[in-house]
N, C-alpha and C positions, 0 to 999 in steps of 0.2 A: 489254251487248252482245247477249245472247240475245234480250231483248225487242225490241231494234231490228231484229235479223235476222228475227224472226218477223213483225214489222209490214211490213218491206220485202217479204218473201215473199208476204204476203197481198195487197199492192197489185199485185204482178206477176201473181198468179193472177187477181185481179179484172179487171185490164185486158187482159191478154194470154192468159189461160188457161194450161193445162198442169197438170202434176202435180208436187207438191213431194216431194223425197226426204227421207230421214232426216238429221237434224242430227248431225254429228260434232263434238264439242267436246273439245278438249285443254286442260286447265287445270292450272297449277302454283300452287296457292293461296298458297304462301309468298312468291311474287313479286308478287302482286296488292296494290295499295295498300289499306290497311285504313282505313276511315272512323274519324275521331276525333270524340268528342263536342265540341260547341261550347256554351259557356255563354251564356245570354241573360238579362240582368238586367232586371227589370221597370222599375226607375228609369231605366236607360239607354235603354230603348225609348221611354219617355215623353219623355225629354229630347231625343232625336234627332228624333222625329216631332212633338213639340209638342202631342200629344194622347194621352189615355189610351185604350188598347185593352183591352177586357175580357179576363180570363184565359181564359175559355171560347172566345172568338173567336180568340185567339192559338193555343191548342192545336188548334182546328179547322183553322185555316189550315195549320199545320205538318204535321199528320197527313194532310191532304188532299194535301200535296206528297210523301207517302211517307216522312216523317221520323218517327223514334221520339222521343217527347217524355216527359220525366220532370220533374214539377213539384217544386220545393223552395221554401224560405221566401222567397228573394230573386228567384226567377224560374224558369228552366227549364234543363235539360240536354238538348240536342238532338243526336241521332245521324242525320246525313243518309245517304241511300242512296249506294251506291258510285258511281252514275252522276252524282251531283251533286258533282263535284270542285270546283265553283266556290264551295261553301259551306265556308269555312275559318275565318272570324272572326265576331265578334258582329255587325258592321255588315252582313254578308251576310244574316243572318237578319232584321235590321231591314228591309232592302230588300225581301225576299220578303213580309214582312207588309204593308209599305206598298203593294206592287204588288197584292196580292190584296184587301186591305181597301179600297183605292181612294184614289188620289191626291186625288180631289175631296173626300174627307172630312178631309184634313189642312189646317188653317187656314194662310193666308198671313200671315206676320208680318214686318214691316219691321225690319231690324236696328237696334238702338238706338245703336250706336256708342259705348257708354259706355267711358271709359278711366279707370282709377283713377289719380289723381294722387298721386305720391310726392314728398314734400318732399326737396330735395337735402340731403345730409349736410353739416353744418358742420365736420366733422372731416376733410374731404377736398376738395382743390381739384378742381373739375370739369374733365373733359377739354376742354370747350368753352373754358374759361378759358385752359388751356395752349395750345390752338390759336390763340386770339385774341392771346395774348402773342407767339407766334412770327410770325404773319402781320403783326402790327403792327411787327415788326422786319424786315420785308421778306423773309421766307421764304415759300415756296410749298409747300403741302401736296402730297405725292405718295402714291399708293397703288400698292404693288408686289405682285407675286405672293407668296404665303406659301411657295412652294417654289422651289428653285434647282437649278442644276447642281451635282453633288457636287464637280466640279473647281473651281468657284468657291469653295466653302467650304474646300477643301484649300489653295487659293492664299492664303486668309486665315488658314489654320491654325485654322479654326473647325469642323472636321468631327467633333470628338469628341461622342459622344452624339446625333448627328443621327438624325432619324426618317426612314427610307426609306419611300417610297410603294410599296404593293403593285401598283398599276396606274397608273403615271404617264402624263400626257398625252403627254409626249415624254421622250426620254432627258435633255434639257437641264433638265427640271423633275422630277427624280427624288427629291429629298429636301426635307423641310421646313426652313425657314430657322432657324438657331440665333442669328441676330443680324439687326438691321435694316440695319446699315451696308453690307453687301455689295450689297443691292438698291438702296439709295440712291446709292451710288457708281457703280453701273452706269448708273443713270438720269442721274447727273451727267455721266458720260462720253458718253452719247448726245447730251445737250444741247451739250456742248463740241464734239462732232463736227459739229454743225449750226450752228456759228459763233455760239454764245452765250458771250461772254467772261466774263460774271458770272452764276454759278449759285448759288442758295441754296434748298435743299430741306429739308423735314422730313417725318417720318412718325410716326404713332402707331398701333401695331399689336402683334401678338403674335408671340413666338418660341417655338420648340418644342424640348424636350430629352427624351431618354429618362431616366426616373427610376424605379428599381425595376421595370424591365421595361415601363413604360407611358409614353406621351407626357405631358409636363407643359407647360402653356401659361403663359407669363409676359408680361404686358403691358409694353411699353417705349415710349419716345419717343426719337427720334434725329434728327439734323440734319447736313447736310454743306454746305460752302461753298467756293468757289474764285473767283479773279479779284479785281477791285478791291473794296475794302471798302465803298465808296459808289458809287452810280451816277454816271456821268460828268457833271461840271458845271464851271463856270468858277471857283467860289469856293474849291475845295479841290484840293490836290495829290493825285495818284493814289497810293494806298497799297493794297497787296494784303492781303487778309484773313489773319490769323495766329492763333496760339494764344490770345492774350489777347482777341480778339474773341469766339471761341466760349466761352471761360471766362466772359466777361461774360454771354453768353446763358444759361449754366448757372446762374450766380448770380441772374439775373433770374427764372428759373423757380423756384428755391428760395425766393426772396424772396416769391413768391405764397403760400407755405406758412409764411411767417414764420421761415424757417430759414436758417442760414449753411452754406456748403460748405467743406469742407477738401480741399485738393488735395495728393496725395502722389505721389512718383516712381513710375512704372509701367513694367513691362517686357513689356507685351503684345506679341506678335510682329508685329501689324499696325501698331503705333505707332512713331513716330520716336523713337529713343533721345534722351532729354534734352529733347524737345519734345512730350511727352505726359504725362498724369497720370491717376491714378485719382481718382474723386470719392467723398468720404466725407461721411456725414451722421450725426451722433450716434453715432460709432464704428462705423457700418455702411457697407461699400462698396456704392455704388449705381450706379456706372457708370464711364465712361472719356471723356476729352476730349483732343484733340491733333491733331498732323499725322500723316498716313499715312506709313508707312515708305517710303523711296525705292525699295527693292527691290520692294515691292508695287505702288507707283505705276507702275514700269516694266513689271511683269508685266501690269498692267491697261491699259497703253498710255495713261496719263494724263500730260498735259504740265502743268507748273506744280504749285504746292503745293495740296493738298487738306486741309482741316481739318474735323473733325467731332466729334460727341459722341453717346453712347448711354447712356441712364439707365433703370433699372428704374422703372416708373411708380408702383407701390404706395408704396415709401418716399419717392419724390419728392413725391407729392401729399398724403401724410399731414400733418395739421396739428392743433394744439390748437384748441379752441373759441375763436374770437376774443373778446378782452376789451379793453375800453377801457383805455388806459394813461395814466399821468399825464404831462402836459407841464409842463416846468419854466418857471416865470415869471421865472427869473433868467438873466442873460446867460452865455454860454459864454466860455471862455478858451482861447487857442491858444498852444502852445509848440512851436517848431520845433527839432529836434535832428538832427545829422548823426553817423552811427555808422560805424565801421570794423568789419567782420565777415569771417569766413572766406568765401571765394568759394562754398563748398559749402553755406553756411547758407541754407535757404529762407526766403522772406518769411513763410510761414505760421508758422514756428517763432517768429519775432520777434513777430508779431501775437498769437499765443497767449500768449506770455510777458507781453506788455503787458496783455492782458485779465485774466490771472490776478493780476497785481500791482496793478492799479488798480481792477478790479471795475467797479461801476456809475458810478464817477466818470469813466471814459473813455467819452465818447459816440461818438467816431469817431477812427480813426487813418488818415492819408492819406500814402501814399508819393508824393513828387513829384520825386525825382531819384535816379539811380543812376550811379555813376562808377567806372570801372576804368581805370587808366593811371598815368602818371608821378605821383610823390608818394605812392604807396601801395606797401606791401610786396607782393611776389609772392604770389599766391594769396589776395589780399584784395580787398574791394569796399567802396565807400562808399555808404551809403543815407541819404538825407535824408527826414525824415518830419515831419508835423505832428500833434501830440497835441491833440485838441479835448476839453477838460474842462468838465464842467457838473454842478452839484448841483441837486436838486429842492427843497431846503429853504432854501438861502441862496446869497448871492453869494460866489463864490470870491475870496479875496484873493491878492495876489502871493505871499504866504508859502505859502498853500495850493498854488498852482500850482508853486512852486519845490520844495516837499516832494514833490509828485506826480512831478515830473521826476526828483528824486533817487531816489525809490522805483523808478521805471521803469528808470533806468540801472543800479541795483544788481541788479534782476532780470534785465535783459538781459545783464549781464556774467556772472552766475552761470549762466544757462540757455543762452546762445548764444555766450559769449566775445566780446561786443561791447564797444567802448570809444568814447568821444567822439573825433571827428575834430578834431585841432588845426589 
């Protein structure tokens, strides 16, 4: 400031004349900004400019600009004068050297555009494959904001461990989302309000939770659907989408990783009791699927049933390295059985019991009928299923098939209290 004041005074005297008075200067040094040394690396200077500048030239330029320069093995430590408050980082010094050394001495180089190609991992299903699976199933990808209104998360009872924004764009976008479903259902509601009777949306994105005092990101995939299961046409009767439609979508995604899903009863507050389930894979809970709770649907002003799922992406997409499997050259054998089981027995328990009892001999089990009504005891249901048996080393005989059915019935009676329907 003193140097600038003296220069301004000299110009006034030169142009207008007069006599300068004494300078009165009041200074509180403890409140003045103290210049901090800035490191300049020799390798960084060459990399940014694309040309080597001699050490003596670098030091000459910097000292001519009033800077104190100390050389060391990797470059220099530069202390700028207090008036140069614009010198704060290494790139500021590089810019000064380029300006004084001359831009015309710096060669022009066309960017090469080289991109290092990385082979996709065989132990993970790519995001693009998951997207292609859902778009092929008539879902449309949505991209929602990663932040929501805190009231929306409270309505879903998902506000626990939410990350609040320090400077939100608006009050309605004040917290980071802890799940994908609230944003997807809001988008579904806006589409319904614009006379779209059939809506099927999915999103692949991140959710955020506070963990040990810091935000933690978790990639997830979610989908929602409402309205008719199929687009309007003459060949099919109209049927609205339900739990089993979205359950099939979840099984289709897991099939891409060569895995099977297990569905267990779930009590999530946003899910319809008895019409929603948690999704498990290899003993790990990976997500949720089902109908929205009617109370939540009314709070969100949604008419009709809304079904959805949300899954953690990492355990969903993980898979073993694909290996070629052996295809049996021998025909399969089918045996149909009808069982009476307690109404509370889930199909997953029956299927697990059959798999454990028959092992590799059971290629597939198909449930083709369910009956509840006259002729059955109260609290019971009848399930008819087909057991498809096949061996890779020989043709199964009737005796083999009968023995397998007997083994299956014995296991089902022991594990699930099942009996043959007479």
